[in-house]
N, C-alpha and C positions, 0 to 999 in steps of 0.2 A: 719874447720869451716865450712864446706858444711854443715856435719852432725848437728851442732849446727845449722844452719839456717833452716833445715829441721824439727827439732824437734820443734822449735819455730813456724815453719809456722805451722806445723799440731796441734799446740793447740787449742783447742776451742773456747777459749778467744779471739784469736789475732785479728779478727773482729773487736769486741765491744772496745779494746782497741786501736787500729788505727781508729775508729771512734770517739773515746773521744777526741783522740790527733789532730785530724783534726778538729773538733769543736772547741777543745779551740785554736786552732791556728788562726782560723778563727775570733773569737771573740777578740784574741789579736790584729789584724790588722784591726777589725772596732771598736774598743773603747780603752779608754785610760785608763779605771781604772780596766780592769779585770784582767791583769795579776798583780795584786798587791798582798803584804803577806796576806792584812787582807781581801782582796775579797776573796781569793783561801780559806782562812781558815772558811770564813764564807760557801761558796759552801760545803768547806767539812761537815763543821757541820751540813747542813740541808740535806747533803745527808746521813748523819750516822744513822736519825732514818728511812728513808726509805731502807737504806741499813741492818739494826740491823734485822728489821720485815722482809726483803728479805730473808733472811738466813733461817727463817721458812717456809718462804712461797716456797722456793725452793723444800723441802721436799714435801710438800701438792699437790705442782702441778707433781712433780715426780712421784708421786703416783696416778694420776690421777683423784684429787680433788682439790678445789679450794675454797678458805675462804674468803668471802668478809665481815667479821665482824673483822679483824684486826684493822680497826682504831676505830670501838667502844670499842674492848677490852683496847687499848692503852688511850682512853678516861675513862673507867669507872678504869682502874689500876692508872691512874694520878688522881683520886679524892678521890680513895678510900685510897691511900697512904699518900695522901695531908691530910686528913681528920684523919689518925692515926698520923700522925706529930705534926700536930697542937694540936691533943687531948695529948699531952705528951709521946706518946708511943717511947719507945727506939728505934734508927733508926735500927739497924740488925731488929728489930721483926718486925717494918713499912714497912721495904724492904721486908720483909719475906711475909708478909702478901698481899702487892701489888704482888708479884710474883704468890702466893698460888691463887689468885684472877685472875690472867690471866690464869693459869693451869685446873683452874675450869672451868671458859669460853670453854676453847678448849677441855675439858674433855666433857663438855655437848655437844659441837657442833658433837663431834665424837658420840657419846651414840647415840642424838638425830637422826643422819644420819644412824646409823646402827639395832637401834632398829624399828625406822620407815619405814626404807627401802626406802628413799625417796636420792635424789641426795644432795650431801653436799651445792652445790650451793644455793640451795633451802632453805636447813636448815638456811644457814649464811645470808644468806638472810634476813631473820626472825628474827634471832639472833641480826643482826647488828640493828636493832630497838630496840631490847629487853633491848642491854645493855648499849645502849645511853641512853636509857629512864631511866633507874636503875640510872644511871649517873645525870641524870639531876633531878632524884629524892632526890638522897642523897644529891646533894648542892644546892638543891631550885632553880637551872639554874642560880646559880651566883658564881663566881671564888672565889677559897680558897688561900688566900696568908696572909701575916702578918705573916711570922715565924721569930723564934729566927735568930737575924743575924748572930750568933757565932757558925754556924750548920755547922759541917764539913762536912755534905752531901751535901749542894749546895755549900761550898767553892771549895770542890774537883769536886763532880759529875758536877757541873755546870761550872767549870773551865778548866784551861790546865796542861798537864803533860809535861815538858820538851818542852814548848812552842806550842804542840797539843793537841787540845779540847779532852778533855776526850771521849766524846762521840763517837768521830771518832776510838778514841784507842779500846775501847768496842767494835764498828763495827769490828775493823782489827781482835780483839780476838775471837768475835764469828763466823767472818767469817772462822777463819784458824781452829777452833775446828768443824763446820758446816761442811766444804771441808772434812776433814779429816775422820770425821766419816761417811760421805755419801760414799766415795769414799773406804775407807779402812776396813770398819767393814760390819759385817754380817748384822747386820737392815739395814745399806745405802745400800746393793745390794738387800734386800729383798724388800725394798721401790720401789725401779727401776722397779722390776720384775714384783711387782703390778702393777706398771702404763704401764710396757709393754704388759706384758699380764696376766689379774689377772686371764682366765679360769686355763692357765697352773700352776700358781702359785699357787692355791688351789688343782690343783693336785699333786704339788708337795709337798704337805704338809705344806703350809706358812699360817699360820694366819691370813685372811684378816683382819676381823672385829678387831681381835687385834691390828693390824698393822694400822689401819685408828683411832683408838681412842687415840693410841700413839701420832702418829704422829701430828694430831690437837693438841693434849694436849701440844705437845712439841713447837708447832706453838702459840699458845695461852700466855706460858711462855716467848717465845721471844719476842712476842708483848709487855708483861708486862714490859720486860727488857727496851724497848724501850720508853715505857710511864714512868716509872722510871726516865730514864737519862733526858728525857723532863724536866721531873717536876724540875731535879737539876738543869737545864740549865735557864729555865725560872722563877721559883721560886713562880710558881701559878699554880694551877689547873682551868684551863676555861673548861667547860663542850664543848666548841667549837673546841677545840684543837683533832686533829686525825680525823677530817671530812673532806674525802675525800682520807683519807692517802691510803685505801684499792687499788685505783686508778694507785698511785705512785709506790705501793708495785707490783702489777702485772704486772707493765709498766716494771720495774727494772728486774724483773723475765726472761719475755718474751723477752724484750731487751738482755739480758744476755745470751740466747740461751737456756733456759729451755724448752723442748717441751711442747706446753701446752696440747697435748695428751697425757703427762705423758711417762715415760719409761726412762727419759735423763733429768738429772740436772745438774746445776753449778752455785757453791757457789760464786765462783771469777766473775765470769759471773754476776752474780744477782747484788754484789755489784758495778763492773764497771758500770752496766746500770743504780745503784741509781746515782752514778756522773754523768750520762749522764744528765739523769732528771734533776738533780741540775744546771748544768752548764747551760742547755735550760732555765728555770725558771731565772737564774740569768742574762744571755744575754738578753733576752726579756726585763728585768728591766733596764739593761743597754743602750741598743737600744731605749728607749722611749716607747716601746709596752706596752700594756694594762697587767697588772699583771694579770689577767683571761686569758689572749692568751695562757698561759702556759698550761692549760687544752685542749683546742683544739690541739694545736703541740701534746701533748702528745697521746692523741688519735690517730693521723695523725702518730708518730712514732712506738706506738703501731701497727697498722695495717701494715705499711710498714715492720716491725721487723719479723712480721709474716707472710706474702708475701716472703720476702727473704729467710726465714727459709724454708718455703714448697718448694720455687723453689728449693733450694740446693737438699733438700731430694729427689725432684723428678728426678732430674739430676744424684744423686749419685744411685739410683734405675736402671734409664736407662743403666748406664755404668757398672754397675753388670749383 
């Protein structure tokens, strides 16, 4: 039992899990409707969109980059997929079009950063507006709806499977796959190595530019997946969908323990971070606070998480 306890205590994500549990207990004691099945499912569904995108963002930040365009990629994918579905395109092809759209957006982010030799954060700051602008032009700044009611895409994708929202199951599957590949594959180890020491990685023969483009393409594809799942639930592609999502996604990853400087990532931690963000936003509503207060609280949580991470690392260095 002592060995099991030591192993659990040594897990990278144990602190995030404890924080989530403490937060849920606090809301359970201070509200009357937080710990209900309906509310918990709503919180999980809300967290699933951030959580899915956080899986890709863990890879990006582990590599030492950051992507500010994920919210706009979600919006563009949302609109393109909805236009394809309403135009009579078969569901599998429409979904493939959406995923390819996200992959192309991520690929362009990576290529521009490599080709122009400028930081990824600057490139994605520009493409954030470009992708959203394209989405607004395509849908004329109006929501796309009025789909066929018997479409299985909306019935299954926006519904529940064995009582669990489909979006939550997709988040869990994406998290398991993303965690396994990041921690068990050569590609995952190379990605973290690039974030930890790009010069040493280059000297070791790792193709830095190829990995940067590949990881950004992966991130765009995962953001597109989140956009498709959101469309299935909302049954409408509104150009305002995804606005500000980059804040929630980056916050989820940082809270989950991924080093902002690169070199270390945690996919399970990012999903737990997404749940913390969703619980905070839900709790503020139940407590009667303004819905906009969630943005301010999230910013404060980001600063606190980074400060704690920095403090822990400094103490570890002193001990060594």
